Backbone as XML, in Angstrom:
<?xml version="1.0"?>
<chain id="A" units="angstrom">
  <residue number="1" name="MET">
    <atom name="N" x="-62.571" y="-74.031" z="20.682"/>
    <atom name="CA" x="-61.510" y="-73.694" z="21.771"/>
    <atom name="C" x="-60.664" y="-72.547" z="21.130"/>
  </residue>
  <residue number="2" name="ILE">
    <atom name="N" x="-60.091" y="-71.921" z="22.212"/>
    <atom name="CA" x="-59.106" y="-70.875" z="21.610"/>
    <atom name="C" x="-57.795" y="-71.989" z="21.931"/>
  </residue>
  <residue number="3" name="ASP">
    <atom name="N" x="-56.894" y="-71.507" z="20.859"/>
    <atom name="CA" x="-55.592" y="-72.437" z="20.902"/>
    <atom name="C" x="-54.937" y="-71.154" z="21.405"/>
  </residue>
  <residue number="4" name="PHE">
    <atom name="N" x="-53.895" y="-71.180" z="22.351"/>
    <atom name="CA" x="-52.730" y="-70.375" z="22.822"/>
    <atom name="C" x="-51.487" y="-70.871" z="22.735"/>
  </residue>
  <residue number="5" name="SER">
    <atom name="N" x="-51.468" y="-72.101" z="22.172"/>
    <atom name="CA" x="-50.164" y="-72.686" z="21.537"/>
    <atom name="C" x="-49.218" y="-71.316" z="20.487"/>
  </residue>
  <residue number="6" name="PRO">
    <atom name="N" x="-47.611" y="-71.419" z="20.838"/>
    <atom name="CA" x="-47.044" y="-70.470" z="20.042"/>
    <atom name="C" x="-47.083" y="-71.005" z="18.451"/>
  </residue>
  <residue number="7" name="THR">
    <atom name="N" x="-47.259" y="-69.698" z="17.273"/>
    <atom name="CA" x="-47.037" y="-69.850" z="16.358"/>
    <atom name="C" x="-45.592" y="-70.836" z="16.053"/>
  </residue>
  <residue number="8" name="GLU">
    <atom name="N" x="-45.211" y="-71.339" z="15.106"/>
    <atom name="CA" x="-44.075" y="-71.636" z="14.526"/>
    <atom name="C" x="-42.875" y="-70.558" z="14.626"/>
  </residue>
  <residue number="9" name="ASP">
    <atom name="N" x="-43.268" y="-69.523" z="14.078"/>
    <atom name="CA" x="-42.680" y="-68.222" z="14.395"/>
    <atom name="C" x="-42.421" y="-67.867" z="15.645"/>
  </residue>
  <residue number="10" name="GLN">
    <atom name="N" x="-43.269" y="-67.747" z="16.488"/>
    <atom name="CA" x="-42.816" y="-67.416" z="18.053"/>
    <atom name="C" x="-42.194" y="-68.359" z="18.737"/>
  </residue>
  <residue number="11" name="ALA">
    <atom name="N" x="-42.479" y="-70.000" z="18.290"/>
    <atom name="CA" x="-41.370" y="-70.871" z="18.829"/>
    <atom name="C" x="-40.294" y="-70.655" z="18.240"/>
  </residue>
  <residue number="12" name="GLN">
    <atom name="N" x="-39.948" y="-70.383" z="17.567"/>
    <atom name="CA" x="-38.283" y="-69.993" z="16.739"/>
    <atom name="C" x="-37.739" y="-68.903" z="17.806"/>
  </residue>
  <residue number="13" name="LEU">
    <atom name="N" x="-38.712" y="-67.782" z="17.848"/>
    <atom name="CA" x="-38.052" y="-66.607" z="18.623"/>
    <atom name="C" x="-37.950" y="-67.235" z="19.825"/>
  </residue>
  <residue number="14" name="GLN">
    <atom name="N" x="-38.501" y="-68.137" z="20.399"/>
    <atom name="CA" x="-38.479" y="-68.363" z="21.594"/>
    <atom name="C" x="-37.213" y="-69.110" z="21.917"/>
  </residue>
  <residue number="15" name="ILE">
    <atom name="N" x="-37.186" y="-70.078" z="21.216"/>
    <atom name="CA" x="-35.405" y="-70.307" z="21.227"/>
    <atom name="C" x="-34.110" y="-69.744" z="21.234"/>
  </residue>
  <residue number="16" name="VAL">
    <atom name="N" x="-34.389" y="-68.964" z="20.282"/>
    <atom name="CA" x="-33.282" y="-67.659" z="19.970"/>
    <atom name="C" x="-33.441" y="-66.677" z="21.422"/>
  </residue>
  <residue number="17" name="ALA">
    <atom name="N" x="-34.080" y="-66.163" z="21.589"/>
    <atom name="CA" x="-34.115" y="-65.636" z="23.104"/>
    <atom name="C" x="-33.801" y="-66.073" z="24.189"/>
  </residue>
  <residue number="18" name="ARG">
    <atom name="N" x="-33.496" y="-67.631" z="24.710"/>
    <atom name="CA" x="-33.666" y="-68.674" z="25.151"/>
    <atom name="C" x="-32.010" y="-68.945" z="25.450"/>
  </residue>
  <residue number="19" name="GLU">
    <atom name="N" x="-31.511" y="-68.792" z="24.308"/>
    <atom name="CA" x="-30.139" y="-68.847" z="24.299"/>
    <atom name="C" x="-29.471" y="-68.002" z="24.415"/>
  </residue>
  <residue number="20" name="PHE">
    <atom name="N" x="-30.047" y="-66.712" z="23.991"/>
    <atom name="CA" x="-29.473" y="-65.559" z="24.330"/>
    <atom name="C" x="-29.197" y="-65.128" z="25.696"/>
  </residue>
  <residue number="21" name="ALA">
    <atom name="N" x="-30.528" y="-65.669" z="26.442"/>
    <atom name="CA" x="-30.626" y="-65.556" z="27.679"/>
    <atom name="C" x="-29.625" y="-66.316" z="28.437"/>
  </residue>
  <residue number="22" name="THR">
    <atom name="N" x="-29.467" y="-67.736" z="28.175"/>
    <atom name="CA" x="-28.945" y="-68.552" z="28.957"/>
    <atom name="C" x="-27.414" y="-68.677" z="28.397"/>
  </residue>
  <residue number="23" name="GLY">
    <atom name="N" x="-27.241" y="-68.500" z="27.730"/>
    <atom name="CA" x="-25.824" y="-68.030" z="26.996"/>
    <atom name="C" x="-24.892" y="-66.598" z="26.788"/>
  </residue>
  <residue number="24" name="VAL">
    <atom name="N" x="-25.383" y="-65.395" z="27.340"/>
    <atom name="CA" x="-24.907" y="-64.550" z="27.597"/>
    <atom name="C" x="-25.680" y="-63.889" z="28.961"/>
  </residue>
  <residue number="25" name="LEU">
    <atom name="N" x="-26.791" y="-63.063" z="28.854"/>
    <atom name="CA" x="-27.402" y="-62.814" z="30.044"/>
    <atom name="C" x="-26.757" y="-63.369" z="31.535"/>
  </residue>
  <residue number="26" name="PHE">
    <atom name="N" x="-27.101" y="-64.746" z="31.744"/>
    <atom name="CA" x="-26.999" y="-65.239" z="32.865"/>
    <atom name="C" x="-25.693" y="-65.948" z="33.266"/>
  </residue>
  <residue number="27" name="PRO">
    <atom name="N" x="-24.659" y="-65.791" z="32.401"/>
    <atom name="CA" x="-23.437" y="-66.056" z="32.651"/>
    <atom name="C" x="-22.770" y="-64.556" z="33.080"/>
  </residue>
  <residue number="28" name="GLY">
    <atom name="N" x="-23.312" y="-63.754" z="32.962"/>
    <atom name="CA" x="-22.739" y="-62.216" z="33.016"/>
    <atom name="C" x="-23.685" y="-61.334" z="34.106"/>
  </residue>
  <residue number="29" name="GLN">
    <atom name="N" x="-24.896" y="-62.019" z="34.746"/>
    <atom name="CA" x="-25.491" y="-61.239" z="35.419"/>
    <atom name="C" x="-24.839" y="-60.466" z="36.625"/>
  </residue>
  <residue number="30" name="ARG">
    <atom name="N" x="-24.109" y="-61.424" z="36.814"/>
    <atom name="CA" x="-23.790" y="-60.667" z="38.660"/>
    <atom name="C" x="-22.802" y="-59.389" z="38.361"/>
  </residue>
  <residue number="31" name="ALA">
    <atom name="N" x="-21.982" y="-60.016" z="37.001"/>
    <atom name="CA" x="-21.021" y="-58.655" z="36.915"/>
    <atom name="C" x="-21.878" y="-57.234" z="36.197"/>
  </residue>
  <residue number="32" name="HIS">
    <atom name="N" x="-23.176" y="-57.899" z="35.554"/>
    <atom name="CA" x="-23.580" y="-56.472" z="35.252"/>
    <atom name="C" x="-24.538" y="-55.828" z="36.386"/>
  </residue>
  <residue number="33" name="GLU">
    <atom name="N" x="-24.570" y="-56.858" z="37.168"/>
    <atom name="CA" x="-25.553" y="-56.168" z="38.741"/>
    <atom name="C" x="-24.378" y="-55.413" z="39.057"/>
  </residue>
  <residue number="34" name="ALA">
    <atom name="N" x="-22.955" y="-55.693" z="39.232"/>
    <atom name="CA" x="-22.211" y="-55.080" z="39.827"/>
    <atom name="C" x="-21.677" y="-53.566" z="39.194"/>
  </residue>
  <residue number="35" name="ARG">
    <atom name="N" x="-21.796" y="-53.917" z="38.025"/>
    <atom name="CA" x="-21.418" y="-52.443" z="37.591"/>
    <atom name="C" x="-22.511" y="-52.004" z="37.208"/>
  </residue>
  <residue number="36" name="GLY">
    <atom name="N" x="-23.691" y="-52.394" z="37.343"/>
    <atom name="CA" x="-25.093" y="-51.360" z="37.283"/>
    <atom name="C" x="-25.571" y="-51.126" z="36.162"/>
  </residue>
  <residue number="37" name="ALA">
    <atom name="N" x="-25.142" y="-52.000" z="35.097"/>
    <atom name="CA" x="-25.538" y="-52.076" z="33.234"/>
    <atom name="C" x="-24.939" y="-53.166" z="32.839"/>
  </residue>
  <residue number="38" name="LEU">
    <atom name="N" x="-25.618" y="-53.039" z="31.671"/>
    <atom name="CA" x="-25.466" y="-54.553" z="30.946"/>
    <atom name="C" x="-24.029" y="-53.419" z="29.972"/>
  </residue>
  <residue number="39" name="SER">
    <atom name="N" x="-22.846" y="-54.562" z="29.586"/>
    <atom name="CA" x="-21.691" y="-54.460" z="29.022"/>
    <atom name="C" x="-22.127" y="-53.721" z="27.331"/>
  </residue>
  <residue number="40" name="PRO">
    <atom name="N" x="-21.146" y="-53.076" z="27.134"/>
    <atom name="CA" x="-21.490" y="-52.501" z="25.837"/>
    <atom name="C" x="-21.442" y="-53.470" z="24.558"/>
  </residue>
  <residue number="41" name="GLU">
    <atom name="N" x="-20.948" y="-54.782" z="24.925"/>
    <atom name="CA" x="-21.027" y="-56.072" z="24.201"/>
    <atom name="C" x="-22.168" y="-56.565" z="23.971"/>
  </residue>
  <residue number="42" name="VAL">
    <atom name="N" x="-22.933" y="-56.933" z="25.372"/>
    <atom name="CA" x="-24.492" y="-57.479" z="25.479"/>
    <atom name="C" x="-25.246" y="-56.412" z="24.886"/>
  </residue>
  <residue number="43" name="LEU">
    <atom name="N" x="-25.302" y="-55.284" z="24.844"/>
    <atom name="CA" x="-25.905" y="-53.947" z="24.429"/>
    <atom name="C" x="-26.188" y="-54.440" z="23.058"/>
  </residue>
  <residue number="44" name="ALA">
    <atom name="N" x="-25.349" y="-54.329" z="22.442"/>
    <atom name="CA" x="-24.851" y="-54.552" z="20.872"/>
    <atom name="C" x="-25.378" y="-55.747" z="20.533"/>
  </residue>
  <residue number="45" name="ARG">
    <atom name="N" x="-25.214" y="-56.755" z="20.894"/>
    <atom name="CA" x="-26.076" y="-58.268" z="20.965"/>
    <atom name="C" x="-27.704" y="-58.255" z="20.702"/>
  </residue>
  <residue number="46" name="VAL">
    <atom name="N" x="-27.852" y="-57.046" z="22.079"/>
    <atom name="CA" x="-29.948" y="-56.992" z="22.065"/>
    <atom name="C" x="-30.067" y="-56.372" z="21.200"/>
  </residue>
  <residue number="47" name="SER">
    <atom name="N" x="-29.577" y="-55.306" z="20.551"/>
    <atom name="CA" x="-29.817" y="-54.232" z="19.042"/>
    <atom name="C" x="-29.866" y="-55.343" z="18.107"/>
  </residue>
  <residue number="48" name="GLU">
    <atom name="N" x="-28.891" y="-55.711" z="17.888"/>
    <atom name="CA" x="-28.550" y="-56.504" z="16.927"/>
    <atom name="C" x="-29.723" y="-57.476" z="16.644"/>
  </residue>
  <residue number="49" name="LEU">
    <atom name="N" x="-30.136" y="-58.149" z="17.654"/>
    <atom name="CA" x="-31.216" y="-59.653" z="17.462"/>
    <atom name="C" x="-32.890" y="-58.637" z="17.527"/>
  </residue>
  <residue number="50" name="GLY">
    <atom name="N" x="-32.600" y="-57.514" z="17.612"/>
    <atom name="CA" x="-33.888" y="-56.566" z="17.537"/>
    <atom name="C" x="-34.412" y="-56.648" z="19.072"/>
  </residue>
  <residue number="51" name="PHE">
    <atom name="N" x="-34.087" y="-56.923" z="20.452"/>
    <atom name="CA" x="-34.883" y="-57.244" z="21.452"/>
    <atom name="C" x="-35.506" y="-55.921" z="21.705"/>
  </residue>
  <residue number="52" name="ALA">
    <atom name="N" x="-34.370" y="-54.763" z="21.734"/>
    <atom name="CA" x="-35.165" y="-53.766" z="21.967"/>
    <atom name="C" x="-36.169" y="-52.323" z="21.256"/>
  </residue>
  <residue number="53" name="SER">
    <atom name="N" x="-36.865" y="-53.861" z="20.333"/>
    <atom name="CA" x="-37.828" y="-52.657" z="19.707"/>
    <atom name="C" x="-38.475" y="-53.920" z="18.894"/>
  </residue>
  <residue number="54" name="LEU">
    <atom name="N" x="-38.921" y="-54.930" z="19.592"/>
    <atom name="CA" x="-39.696" y="-55.983" z="19.618"/>
    <atom name="C" x="-41.215" y="-55.300" z="19.011"/>
  </residue>
  <residue number="55" name="ASP">
    <atom name="N" x="-41.571" y="-54.606" z="19.418"/>
    <atom name="CA" x="-43.216" y="-54.004" z="19.057"/>
    <atom name="C" x="-43.006" y="-52.950" z="18.188"/>
  </residue>
  <residue number="56" name="LEU">
    <atom name="N" x="-42.062" y="-52.087" z="17.885"/>
    <atom name="CA" x="-41.974" y="-51.338" z="16.651"/>
    <atom name="C" x="-42.492" y="-51.503" z="15.620"/>
  </residue>
  <residue number="57" name="PRO">
    <atom name="N" x="-42.978" y="-50.965" z="14.631"/>
    <atom name="CA" x="-43.117" y="-51.069" z="13.369"/>
    <atom name="C" x="-41.976" y="-51.126" z="12.394"/>
  </residue>
  <residue number="58" name="ALA">
    <atom name="N" x="-41.735" y="-52.259" z="11.523"/>
    <atom name="CA" x="-40.625" y="-52.323" z="10.661"/>
    <atom name="C" x="-40.626" y="-51.067" z="9.845"/>
  </residue>
  <residue number="59" name="SER">
    <atom name="N" x="-41.374" y="-49.956" z="10.111"/>
    <atom name="CA" x="-41.115" y="-48.772" z="9.047"/>
    <atom name="C" x="-40.435" y="-48.076" z="10.278"/>
  </residue>
  <residue number="60" name="ALA">
    <atom name="N" x="-40.151" y="-48.234" z="11.165"/>
    <atom name="CA" x="-39.379" y="-47.264" z="12.335"/>
    <atom name="C" x="-38.067" y="-48.405" z="12.610"/>
  </residue>
  <residue number="61" name="GLY">
    <atom name="N" x="-37.599" y="-49.101" z="12.231"/>
    <atom name="CA" x="-36.974" y="-50.166" z="12.705"/>
    <atom name="C" x="-36.883" y="-51.406" z="13.169"/>
  </residue>
  <residue number="62" name="GLY">
    <atom name="N" x="-38.391" y="-51.460" z="13.852"/>
    <atom name="CA" x="-38.491" y="-52.465" z="14.816"/>
    <atom name="C" x="-38.904" y="-53.680" z="13.683"/>
  </residue>
  <residue number="63" name="LEU">
    <atom name="N" x="-39.383" y="-54.960" z="14.852"/>
    <atom name="CA" x="-39.649" y="-55.999" z="13.979"/>
    <atom name="C" x="-40.885" y="-56.245" z="14.030"/>
  </residue>
  <residue number="64" name="GLY">
    <atom name="N" x="-41.828" y="-55.299" z="14.861"/>
    <atom name="CA" x="-43.246" y="-55.175" z="14.510"/>
    <atom name="C" x="-44.316" y="-56.397" z="14.985"/>
  </residue>
  <residue number="65" name="PHE">
    <atom name="N" x="-43.473" y="-56.985" z="16.380"/>
    <atom name="CA" x="-44.198" y="-58.220" z="16.654"/>
    <atom name="C" x="-45.816" y="-57.341" z="17.832"/>
  </residue>
  <residue number="66" name="ASP">
    <atom name="N" x="-46.547" y="-58.454" z="17.905"/>
    <atom name="CA" x="-47.593" y="-58.272" z="18.686"/>
    <atom name="C" x="-47.183" y="-58.321" z="20.205"/>
  </residue>
  <residue number="67" name="TRP">
    <atom name="N" x="-48.224" y="-57.744" z="21.212"/>
    <atom name="CA" x="-47.681" y="-57.919" z="22.424"/>
    <atom name="C" x="-47.662" y="-59.337" z="22.832"/>
  </residue>
  <residue number="68" name="CYS">
    <atom name="N" x="-48.255" y="-60.050" z="22.393"/>
    <atom name="CA" x="-48.317" y="-61.700" z="22.935"/>
    <atom name="C" x="-46.785" y="-62.053" z="22.503"/>
  </residue>
  <residue number="69" name="THR">
    <atom name="N" x="-46.285" y="-61.678" z="21.255"/>
    <atom name="CA" x="-45.036" y="-62.296" z="20.812"/>
    <atom name="C" x="-44.094" y="-61.760" z="21.962"/>
  </residue>
  <residue number="70" name="ARG">
    <atom name="N" x="-43.999" y="-60.336" z="22.255"/>
    <atom name="CA" x="-43.033" y="-59.663" z="22.835"/>
    <atom name="C" x="-43.017" y="-60.432" z="24.177"/>
  </residue>
  <residue number="71" name="VAL">
    <atom name="N" x="-44.314" y="-60.577" z="24.623"/>
    <atom name="CA" x="-44.390" y="-61.390" z="26.126"/>
    <atom name="C" x="-43.651" y="-62.621" z="26.111"/>
  </residue>
  <residue number="72" name="LEU">
    <atom name="N" x="-43.672" y="-63.409" z="25.245"/>
    <atom name="CA" x="-43.052" y="-64.800" z="24.797"/>
    <atom name="C" x="-41.723" y="-64.627" z="24.885"/>
  </residue>
  <residue number="73" name="ILE">
    <atom name="N" x="-41.090" y="-63.523" z="24.099"/>
    <atom name="CA" x="-39.837" y="-63.104" z="24.131"/>
    <atom name="C" x="-39.065" y="-62.720" z="25.286"/>
  </residue>
  <residue number="74" name="GLU">
    <atom name="N" x="-39.734" y="-61.849" z="26.078"/>
    <atom name="CA" x="-39.342" y="-61.291" z="27.255"/>
    <atom name="C" x="-39.474" y="-62.372" z="28.173"/>
  </residue>
  <residue number="75" name="GLU">
    <atom name="N" x="-40.152" y="-63.435" z="28.240"/>
    <atom name="CA" x="-40.343" y="-64.287" z="29.174"/>
    <atom name="C" x="-39.253" y="-64.934" z="29.120"/>
  </residue>
  <residue number="76" name="GLU">
    <atom name="N" x="-38.664" y="-65.496" z="28.264"/>
    <atom name="CA" x="-37.478" y="-65.861" z="27.892"/>
    <atom name="C" x="-36.331" y="-65.461" z="28.225"/>
  </residue>
  <residue number="77" name="LEU">
    <atom name="N" x="-36.281" y="-63.664" z="27.730"/>
    <atom name="CA" x="-34.976" y="-63.375" z="28.243"/>
    <atom name="C" x="-35.173" y="-63.266" z="29.962"/>
  </residue>
  <residue number="78" name="ALA">
    <atom name="N" x="-36.180" y="-62.993" z="30.633"/>
    <atom name="CA" x="-36.098" y="-63.376" z="32.164"/>
    <atom name="C" x="-35.300" y="-64.202" z="32.618"/>
  </residue>
  <residue number="79" name="VAL">
    <atom name="N" x="-35.131" y="-65.593" z="31.996"/>
    <atom name="CA" x="-34.293" y="-66.724" z="32.494"/>
    <atom name="C" x="-33.164" y="-66.296" z="32.800"/>
  </residue>
  <residue number="80" name="GLY">
    <atom name="N" x="-32.337" y="-65.737" z="32.004"/>
    <atom name="CA" x="-30.881" y="-65.191" z="31.870"/>
    <atom name="C" x="-30.841" y="-63.906" z="33.105"/>
  </residue>
  <residue number="81" name="ASP">
    <atom name="N" x="-32.069" y="-63.123" z="33.376"/>
    <atom name="CA" x="-31.800" y="-61.766" z="33.800"/>
    <atom name="C" x="-32.953" y="-61.211" z="33.728"/>
  </residue>
  <residue number="82" name="PRO">
    <atom name="N" x="-33.644" y="-61.184" z="34.631"/>
    <atom name="CA" x="-35.057" y="-60.375" z="34.874"/>
    <atom name="C" x="-35.062" y="-59.254" z="34.990"/>
  </residue>
  <residue number="83" name="ALA">
    <atom name="N" x="-34.179" y="-58.569" z="35.319"/>
    <atom name="CA" x="-33.736" y="-57.162" z="35.254"/>
    <atom name="C" x="-33.655" y="-56.556" z="33.955"/>
  </residue>
  <residue number="84" name="ALA">
    <atom name="N" x="-32.709" y="-57.050" z="33.300"/>
    <atom name="CA" x="-32.331" y="-56.993" z="31.920"/>
    <atom name="C" x="-33.505" y="-57.112" z="30.673"/>
  </residue>
  <residue number="85" name="ALA">
    <atom name="N" x="-34.486" y="-58.097" z="30.973"/>
    <atom name="CA" x="-35.772" y="-58.306" z="30.031"/>
    <atom name="C" x="-36.931" y="-57.607" z="30.536"/>
  </residue>
  <residue number="86" name="PHE">
    <atom name="N" x="-36.762" y="-56.735" z="31.509"/>
    <atom name="CA" x="-37.690" y="-55.647" z="31.679"/>
    <atom name="C" x="-37.437" y="-54.408" z="31.418"/>
  </residue>
  <residue number="87" name="GLY">
    <atom name="N" x="-36.060" y="-54.316" z="31.115"/>
    <atom name="CA" x="-35.107" y="-53.087" z="30.885"/>
    <atom name="C" x="-35.414" y="-52.560" z="29.284"/>
  </residue>
  <residue number="88" name="PHE">
    <atom name="N" x="-35.448" y="-53.916" z="28.530"/>
    <atom name="CA" x="-35.442" y="-54.034" z="27.227"/>
    <atom name="C" x="-36.417" y="-53.440" z="26.789"/>
  </residue>
  <residue number="89" name="GLY">
    <atom name="N" x="-37.911" y="-53.813" z="27.181"/>
    <atom name="CA" x="-39.177" y="-53.582" z="27.324"/>
    <atom name="C" x="-39.798" y="-52.227" z="27.872"/>
  </residue>
  <residue number="90" name="GLY">
    <atom name="N" x="-38.815" y="-51.749" z="28.584"/>
    <atom name="CA" x="-39.328" y="-50.308" z="29.093"/>
    <atom name="C" x="-39.007" y="-49.214" z="28.232"/>
  </residue>
  <residue number="91" name="ALA">
    <atom name="N" x="-37.869" y="-49.016" z="27.604"/>
    <atom name="CA" x="-38.018" y="-48.297" z="26.513"/>
    <atom name="C" x="-38.707" y="-48.297" z="25.181"/>
  </residue>
  <residue number="92" name="GLY">
    <atom name="N" x="-39.191" y="-49.722" z="25.236"/>
    <atom name="CA" x="-39.916" y="-49.997" z="24.185"/>
    <atom name="C" x="-41.640" y="-49.682" z="24.208"/>
  </residue>
  <residue number="93" name="ALA">
    <atom name="N" x="-41.873" y="-49.652" z="25.443"/>
    <atom name="CA" x="-43.255" y="-49.503" z="26.131"/>
    <atom name="C" x="-43.445" y="-47.457" z="25.404"/>
  </residue>
  <residue number="94" name="PHE">
    <atom name="N" x="-42.476" y="-47.145" z="25.750"/>
    <atom name="CA" x="-41.973" y="-45.033" z="25.475"/>
    <atom name="C" x="-42.436" y="-45.513" z="24.286"/>
  </residue>
  <residue number="95" name="ALA">
    <atom name="N" x="-41.597" y="-46.166" z="23.618"/>
    <atom name="CA" x="-41.627" y="-45.956" z="21.735"/>
    <atom name="C" x="-43.058" y="-46.282" z="21.208"/>
  </residue>
  <residue number="96" name="ARG">
    <atom name="N" x="-43.747" y="-47.431" z="22.109"/>
    <atom name="CA" x="-44.866" y="-47.640" z="21.235"/>
    <atom name="C" x="-46.127" y="-46.610" z="21.536"/>
  </residue>
  <residue number="97" name="ALA">
    <atom name="N" x="-45.950" y="-46.177" z="23.117"/>
    <atom name="CA" x="-46.560" y="-44.666" z="22.755"/>
    <atom name="C" x="-46.283" y="-43.567" z="21.671"/>
  </residue>
  <residue number="98" name="LEU">
    <atom name="N" x="-45.052" y="-43.697" z="21.486"/>
    <atom name="CA" x="-44.365" y="-42.849" z="20.278"/>
    <atom name="C" x="-45.298" y="-43.115" z="18.870"/>
  </residue>
  <residue number="99" name="VAL">
    <atom name="N" x="-45.153" y="-44.150" z="18.757"/>
    <atom name="CA" x="-45.670" y="-45.015" z="17.648"/>
    <atom name="C" x="-47.116" y="-44.462" z="17.101"/>
  </residue>
  <residue number="100" name="GLU">
    <atom name="N" x="-47.850" y="-44.383" z="18.115"/>
    <atom name="CA" x="-49.467" y="-44.074" z="17.979"/>
    <atom name="C" x="-49.658" y="-42.305" z="18.225"/>
  </residue>
  <residue number="101" name="LEU">
    <atom name="N" x="-48.611" y="-41.797" z="18.848"/>
    <atom name="CA" x="-48.586" y="-40.175" z="18.981"/>
    <atom name="C" x="-48.035" y="-39.493" z="17.806"/>
  </residue>
  <residue number="102" name="VAL">
    <atom name="N" x="-47.009" y="-39.574" z="17.480"/>
    <atom name="CA" x="-45.924" y="-38.791" z="16.686"/>
    <atom name="C" x="-46.481" y="-38.592" z="15.416"/>
  </residue>
  <residue number="103" name="THR">
    <atom name="N" x="-45.891" y="-37.249" z="14.736"/>
    <atom name="CA" x="-46.553" y="-37.092" z="13.583"/>
    <atom name="C" x="-45.626" y="-37.058" z="12.623"/>
  </residue>
  <residue number="104" name="ASP">
    <atom name="N" x="-45.727" y="-37.608" z="11.515"/>
    <atom name="CA" x="-44.640" y="-38.003" z="10.218"/>
    <atom name="C" x="-43.602" y="-37.312" z="10.532"/>
  </residue>
  <residue number="105" name="SER">
    <atom name="N" x="-43.609" y="-36.049" z="10.864"/>
    <atom name="CA" x="-42.454" y="-34.907" z="10.710"/>
    <atom name="C" x="-41.735" y="-35.178" z="11.910"/>
  </residue>
  <residue number="106" name="ARG">
    <atom name="N" x="-41.881" y="-35.394" z="12.987"/>
    <atom name="CA" x="-41.378" y="-36.281" z="14.095"/>
    <atom name="C" x="-40.660" y="-37.536" z="13.876"/>
  </residue>
  <residue number="107" name="PHE">
    <atom name="N" x="-41.018" y="-38.233" z="13.407"/>
    <atom name="CA" x="-40.915" y="-39.660" z="13.470"/>
    <atom name="C" x="-39.598" y="-39.825" z="13.521"/>
  </residue>
  <residue number="108" name="ASP">
    <atom name="N" x="-38.587" y="-39.729" z="12.440"/>
    <atom name="CA" x="-37.168" y="-39.897" z="13.112"/>
    <atom name="C" x="-36.423" y="-39.158" z="13.932"/>
  </residue>
  <residue number="109" name="THR">
    <atom name="N" x="-37.081" y="-38.073" z="14.133"/>
    <atom name="CA" x="-36.309" y="-37.514" z="15.505"/>
    <atom name="C" x="-36.620" y="-38.139" z="16.701"/>
  </residue>
  <residue number="110" name="TRP">
    <atom name="N" x="-37.868" y="-38.364" z="17.185"/>
    <atom name="CA" x="-38.227" y="-39.234" z="18.353"/>
    <atom name="C" x="-38.311" y="-40.594" z="18.307"/>
  </residue>
  <residue number="111" name="LEU">
    <atom name="N" x="-38.573" y="-41.400" z="17.153"/>
    <atom name="CA" x="-39.047" y="-42.602" z="17.235"/>
    <atom name="C" x="-38.308" y="-43.748" z="16.886"/>
  </residue>
  <residue number="112" name="ARG">
    <atom name="N" x="-37.169" y="-43.475" z="15.615"/>
    <atom name="CA" x="-36.304" y="-44.465" z="15.034"/>
    <atom name="C" x="-35.112" y="-44.727" z="15.918"/>
  </residue>
  <residue number="113" name="PRO">
    <atom name="N" x="-34.759" y="-43.455" z="16.982"/>
    <atom name="CA" x="-33.538" y="-44.321" z="17.677"/>
    <atom name="C" x="-33.790" y="-45.200" z="18.817"/>
  </residue>
  <residue number="114" name="PHE">
    <atom name="N" x="-35.413" y="-45.572" z="18.945"/>
    <atom name="CA" x="-35.477" y="-46.403" z="19.937"/>
    <atom name="C" x="-35.226" y="-47.833" z="19.238"/>
  </residue>
  <residue number="115" name="ALA">
    <atom name="N" x="-35.356" y="-48.042" z="17.773"/>
    <atom name="CA" x="-34.843" y="-49.216" z="17.282"/>
    <atom name="C" x="-33.823" y="-49.495" z="17.247"/>
  </residue>
  <residue number="116" name="SER">
    <atom name="N" x="-32.936" y="-48.466" z="17.296"/>
    <atom name="CA" x="-31.252" y="-49.121" z="17.239"/>
    <atom name="C" x="-30.582" y="-49.048" z="18.695"/>
  </residue>
  <residue number="117" name="HIS">
    <atom name="N" x="-31.372" y="-48.530" z="20.188"/>
    <atom name="CA" x="-30.720" y="-48.577" z="21.215"/>
    <atom name="C" x="-31.319" y="-49.335" z="22.363"/>
  </residue>
  <residue number="118" name="PRO">
    <atom name="N" x="-30.775" y="-50.005" z="23.020"/>
    <atom name="CA" x="-31.778" y="-50.951" z="23.912"/>
    <atom name="C" x="-31.586" y="-50.066" z="25.322"/>
  </residue>
</chain>
C-alpha cells in the first residue's frame, strides 16, 4: 500500500505553518481584511519563513519543495487566513511557470524577485 503520511520534515513544516497561522494570521485576519492587505510586518515574516517561495528551486532563492509539501503547508496556513494562504501560493504558481520557461539570461530579472516577495 502507498503511505500518504507526511515525512518527518513535512510534519515539522506543518507545525511551523500552523503556529504562524494561529499566532499571526488568525489574530490579524479582520484587520488585514479591512485594510485589504497583509501588514508589512506579516509580509516580512512570510518572506522570512519562505512561504512565498515554497516550490521554487533553491537556486532561485526558494525552498524547492514538491507540490505535496506545498499543499500541506498551505493547508495549515489556511487555518489562520484562507485568503492569505491562497495568495502566497498565487505568485508561486506564476513563478513555477517561470522556472520551467525562463532562460538563464533572464533568471535573475524575472524569477529571483519571487523568492523574496510574497
